[in-house]
C-alpha positions as CSV (number, residue, x, y, z in Angstrom):
1,M,0.0,0.0,0.0
2,K,1.3,3.5,-0.9
3,R,1.9,5.9,1.9
4,M,0.7,9.4,1.6
5,N,3.3,12.2,1.8
6,P,2.8,14.2,5.0
7,L,2.8,17.5,3.1
8,K,0.1,16.3,0.7
9,F,-1.9,15.0,3.7
10,A,-1.6,18.4,5.4
11,L,-2.7,20.3,2.3
12,L,-5.6,18.0,1.8
13,G,-6.8,18.6,5.4
14,A,-6.3,22.4,5.1
15,T,-8.4,22.4,1.8
16,A,-11.2,20.5,3.5
17,L,-11.2,22.9,6.5
18,T,-11.2,25.9,4.1
19,L,-14.2,24.6,2.2
20,V,-16.2,23.9,5.4
21,A,-15.3,27.4,6.8
22,C,-16.4,29.1,3.6
23,G,-19.9,27.6,3.8
24,E,-22.7,30.0,3.8
25,S,-24.2,30.9,7.2
26,N,-27.9,31.0,7.9
27,E,-29.8,34.1,8.6
28,D,-32.7,34.4,11.1
29,V,-35.8,35.7,9.3
30,L,-39.6,35.9,9.8
31,A,-42.0,34.4,7.3
32,Y,-45.8,34.8,7.1
33,E,-48.6,33.7,5.0
34,S,-50.5,37.0,5.5
35,V,-50.5,40.4,7.3
36,E,-52.9,38.9,9.8
37,A,-50.5,36.0,10.5
38,C,-47.7,38.6,11.1
39,I,-49.8,40.6,13.5
40,K,-50.9,37.5,15.4
41,A,-47.3,36.4,15.8
42,G,-46.6,39.6,17.8
43,E,-43.1,40.1,16.5
44,H,-44.0,43.4,14.9
45,D,-46.9,45.9,15.3
46,A,-49.8,46.0,12.7
47,A,-48.4,49.0,10.9
48,T,-45.0,47.3,10.4
49,C,-46.6,44.1,9.2
50,K,-48.7,45.9,6.7
51,A,-45.9,48.1,5.5
52,E,-43.6,45.1,5.0
53,F,-46.3,43.2,3.1
54,D,-46.7,46.2,0.8
55,K,-42.9,46.2,0.2
56,A,-43.0,42.5,-0.6
57,K,-45.8,43.1,-3.1
58,A,-43.8,45.7,-4.8
59,E,-40.8,43.4,-4.9
60,H,-43.1,40.6,-6.3
61,A,-43.9,42.9,-9.3
62,R,-40.2,43.4,-9.9
63,S,-38.7,39.9,-9.3
64,A,-41.5,37.3,-9.7
65,P,-41.0,34.5,-12.2
66,R,-42.5,35.4,-15.6
67,Y,-44.2,33.1,-18.0
68,R,-45.5,33.5,-21.6
69,S,-48.6,31.3,-21.0
70,S,-50.9,30.3,-18.2
71,N,-50.1,26.6,-18.8
72,D,-46.4,27.2,-18.3
73,C,-47.0,29.0,-15.0
74,Y,-49.6,26.4,-13.9
75,S,-47.1,23.6,-14.5
76,D,-44.7,25.1,-12.0
77,F,-47.1,26.6,-9.4
78,G,-50.4,24.7,-9.9
79,Y,-53.8,25.5,-11.5
80,N,-55.3,28.8,-10.4
81,R,-52.1,29.9,-8.7
82,C,-51.1,32.3,-11.5
83,Y,-52.5,35.4,-13.0
84,R,-52.0,37.6,-16.0
85,S,-50.0,40.8,-15.3
86,S,-52.2,43.8,-16.0
87,G,-51.8,45.2,-19.4
88,S,-49.5,42.5,-20.7
89,S,-49.5,38.9,-21.8
90,I,-47.1,37.8,-19.1
91,W,-48.2,35.3,-16.4
92,L,-47.0,35.5,-12.8
93,P,-47.4,33.1,-9.8
94,F,-49.4,34.5,-6.9
95,M,-47.4,35.6,-3.9
96,M,-48.2,33.1,-1.2
97,G,-46.5,34.8,1.7
98,Y,-43.7,37.2,2.6
99,M,-40.4,37.1,4.4
100,L,-38.9,39.8,6.6
101,A,-35.1,39.7,6.8
102,P,-32.9,42.0,8.9
103,R,-30.8,44.4,6.9
104,G,-28.0,46.3,8.6
105,G,-29.4,45.8,12.1
106,A,-32.7,45.2,13.9
107,P,-34.6,48.3,12.9
108,Y,-33.9,47.8,9.2
109,I,-36.0,45.2,7.4
110,H,-35.9,43.9,3.9
111,S,-39.1,42.2,2.7
112,Q,-39.6,39.8,-0.2
113,P,-42.3,37.7,-1.6
114,L,-42.6,33.9,-1.1
115,Y,-44.0,31.3,-3.5
116,R,-45.2,27.7,-3.3
117,P,-44.4,25.6,-6.3
118,S,-46.7,22.7,-7.2
119,D,-44.0,20.1,-6.7
120,S,-43.4,21.3,-3.1
121,P,-46.8,22.8,-2.1
122,N,-46.1,22.9,1.7
123,S,-42.9,24.8,1.4
124,Y,-42.1,28.4,0.7
125,Y,-39.4,29.5,-1.7
126,T,-37.9,32.9,-2.3
127,G,-37.8,34.6,-5.7
128,S,-34.1,33.5,-5.8
129,N,-35.2,29.9,-5.5
130,G,-34.1,29.5,-1.9
131,R,-36.2,27.1,0.2
132,V,-37.4,28.6,3.4
133,G,-37.0,26.3,6.4
134,S,-39.7,25.1,8.8
135,I,-41.6,28.1,10.2
136,S,-42.4,28.3,13.9
137,A,-45.8,29.6,15.2
138,N,-44.3,33.1,15.6
139,G,-42.9,33.1,12.0
140,R,-39.3,32.5,12.9
141,T,-37.2,30.4,10.5
142,Q,-33.8,30.4,8.8
143,V,-32.6,30.8,5.3
144,S,-29.1,30.9,3.8
145,E,-27.6,34.4,3.9
146,S,-27.8,34.8,0.1
147,Q,-31.6,34.0,0.2
148,A,-32.2,36.8,2.7
149,K,-31.0,39.3,0.2
150,R,-33.1,41.1,-2.4
151,P,-33.8,38.8,-5.4
152,P,-32.7,39.9,-8.8
153,A,-35.1,41.5,-11.2
154,R,-36.7,39.3,-13.8
155,T,-36.3,40.7,-17.3
156,R,-37.1,37.6,-19.4
157,T,-39.9,35.2,-19.4
158,V,-39.8,31.4,-19.1
159,S,-41.0,30.1,-22.5
160,R,-42.0,26.6,-21.3
161,G,-43.1,24.9,-18.2
162,G,-40.6,23.8,-15.5
163,F,-39.0,26.7,-13.9
164,G,-35.4,26.2,-13.2
165,A,-34.0,22.8,-14.0
166,R,-36.8,22.0,-16.5
167,A,-36.9,25.3,-18.3
168,A,-35.0,28.1,-19.8
169,R,-33.4,30.2,-17.0
170,S,-34.6,33.8,-16.6
171,S,-32.2,36.5,-15.8
172,G,-31.1,36.3,-12.2
173,G,-31.4,32.5,-12.1
174,G,-34.2,30.0,-12.1
175,F,-36.6,28.7,-9.6
176,R,-37.3,25.1,-8.8
177,G,-39.3,23.5,-6.1
178,G,-38.7,20.4,-4.2
179,S,-35.0,20.9,-3.5
């Protein structure tokens, strides 16, 4: 049996430790199905819950997955879970919840929409295709640090069903459920 050179062994170990240390950390966030759920959880007052929901709706208009046909959208999100964007032929999934993530400290909040794909209907996903972990009764959960950031704007539509792995990627990356 061939013996490993001690220098190669040390370099191999250092490489493994570096890769583990560079792993993305998790961010504590709050996720809610509705403004009412946010208010009931008691983490924020009613005005903040409503204001952050409105911010998430505005973000939804900017960064939601876009489809050329209702069938393409339905294949990813389910029947009657999509709508035609007003004044256009573009189809968008309904926003099924919203996430409040800290930004620069406790008083600053970044909100973004959450979606539920048809192949993972009990899970929330961000517009950047990040799965949101299990949500406690007060809305607390964790997501990877990159998922807590503002999702990229969508400038192109998906031309066929299967967002993400099964379809053409839109700018800013694709979305897939069930991961």
